[in-house]
N, C-alpha and C positions, 0 to 999 in steps of 0.2 A: 643596722652599721655596717651594711657592705658598701652603701657609696663612700661612709666616711675612710674605711680600712682603704679603696680604692684612692682615694682621693691622696691621705698623706702616703701611698707606695708609687707614689708617680713623682716626679721631677718636680713637676708646678704644683702640686699640693705641698711637697716640703719645702718648696722656697716660700709658699704662702706663710707656713707655721714658722720658719725661721724668720721671716719678716715680722712677724707677730710677736713672737719671744723677742724678736729684738729692741722691739721699738717699746714693748715692758719693761724690758732690763735698762732701757734708758731712762724711765721715769723712775726706775729706781736706785740709778746712780744718782738722781736731781735729789729725791729724798736722802738717800745715804750722804749726799755732800752737805747738804744741810743740818745732818746730825752733827758730823764731822767736824763743823765750825764748833762747836761747843768746848772740842779741844784746844782752842785756842784762847777759851775765858778766863781772866786772870783770877781766876778763885781756887786754885787748887785742885780743879776737876770735879768741883760741886757738880757745876751740871751738865757736864757730861756724863757721869756716874745717875745723875737723875732722869737724864734721856734715858740711858742704857737702860736701866732697870723698866723702866714703862714700855720700851719697845720690846722688852724679851715678857713683859707681866701683862699688857693689855689683849682681850681674848681677842678684837677686832684685828689688831698688828699680828699675833701670831697664827691665825687665821690665813690673815694674806700671804703671810713667811712661809706658809706649808704650798702656796701656788709660785713662791716664786723660788723655792727648792727646784719643783718640779719643772719650772721655766728654762734653769740653769741647767739642769739635764739635758731637756729635750732642745736646747739651743744648743747644746756641743755633741748628743751624740746624730741629730741630723746635719751639724756643720760637717763630722766625718762622715757620715754616709753620703751626703751629696758632694765631695771632694773626692770618694773611692768612685762614685758612679760616674764623675769628669773624669777623669783619669783614666777609668775604663771605657767610655764613651770613646777615646781616642787613643788605643792602645800603642800607633806608632808615631813618633813625634816625627813634625816636617823638619825638611831638610833644614829648611833656614827659618828661625822663628823670631819677629820684632814686635813682642808685646806692646812697646810702647806706642806703636803707632795705633792702635783703638783700642787702649784699655790703660786706668791708672797702676803706676805701682804699688797702690795698697791693695787693689780688686785682683791684682795677680800674686799679692802673699798673704790675704786672708787667713788662708790656714796656719803658716809661719805666724802670723800678729796673736789668732787665738791661739795656738799651743804657749805663746809667753806670757798671754793675760790666764790659762790657764794652768799653768805653773806656778804664776803668780798668786794665784786665786784660793790652791791647794796650803801653800806657806800661811797667808793673807788668815785662813779659815782655820790653820790650825793652831796658830798664835793667840786669836782674839777671839772666833766666834766658839771655836770649842773648849778653851778657858773661861769663857763667860758663862756657858752653861755645865763642865763638867769637872773644870780646873780650879783648883786651891787658891782661888784668890783671896788677897783679906779683905776685909769688909770695914767702913766705915759708916761714922752717925754724923745724919743730920736733920735738925730738930725732931729727937728720939727717935728718929727711923734707920733702919740700917739699910745701907746699898753694898752694894760688893765694888771694891775698886778698882773698875777695869781701867781708868785714867793713869793708874799707876803702871800697870801692863803694857799699856800704850804707850807712854812716854819711856818707860825701860828702853822697849824695840825700837824706840824713834832715838833713841841716843846712840845706839849702832850705827857705823856707817855704810855699813854694808845691808843692811836693812834700809838704809835710806834711798840707797844705789836701785835696790833692786826695788821698790817702789817706783820712784824716778823713772825705770827703765820700762816697767811695766804700765804705767801712765801713758809713756809715747806710744807703746804697741798698741793700748786702748782709743789713742787718738788717730792714729792711721786706721784702725781698726773701724772706727765711727766716719772718719771722709766717706768711704766707700758704703757701709754699711746702713747707716742713713738714708742716702737717696736710692741705693737701692731696692730698701724695704718699701719705699714709696714707689717705683716702679714696679716692682715685685706686684702691688696691691691693687694695680691700675689708674694710680694719680700720677698720670704722666700727660702733661698737657703744657706748650710752650709758655701760655700765661702763667702757668702755676711752677713752671720748673726753676727758673732763678730765685725765686722766694726760697723753694724748697733747698735748693744747692746752698742759700744763703747760712738759713738758720741751721743746714748740718753743718756746714762750716764753723758756724759760730760754737755750737754743742761740742763738736770734734776739737774744737780748740781750748775751750773755758770750762768747761769740767774737768778731762784729766790735767788740765794747767790746775785748775783751783786743789784738785784732790793732792799732784804731787807737791804745792808749795806748804800744806800741812806739815808731812814730816821736817822738809827742810829747815820751816822756822821752827819747830821743837826742838830740832837738832842743834839748829844756831843757838836756841836759848838754852840746851845744854852745856852747850863748851863756857 
């Protein structure tokens, strides 16, 4: 296991791990978004509550969720380590720095963007994930089967303007985070060729815009419907 320890302790090894965990989290975002669309079904929350129960009781999904938790932790910890390591490698700033000449705004501010997303994630998990597992959520009955009414919790949260604004700001942060992260992940993994780079960049931009925009649209639509 010494090769593995050496790999993850090196800068390149940490970047590879960041790339792999980042791509896995993008896959999770797509799946999570498809589930969140159930919130917009005009059925009083039935579709979403059935979906929520399936996601928290299916053995395969539950096992995968542990991998997801580990991925989140690894991605966050390694991001912090890389940021500290990068700053430590250049303890004295250059007299004149023009970062915009050779890098994008999102690439220079990945730490800030990640912090915004992390703060939102903590609040989001407390409001929904924690409540679903250990909170006193009321139950509803569909066709003789009992379900936790997580929809009512989500609907109440999205009726609060401050939470909707926080959600939208976090999705803007996610958008810029994905702008840089998607393309950077492929470069780190060695998928960097003039023939494929335009496609990778195009797919990356599409993902960076569409996923956060659709996520942000859901609380906005629900807030407006509660007005």
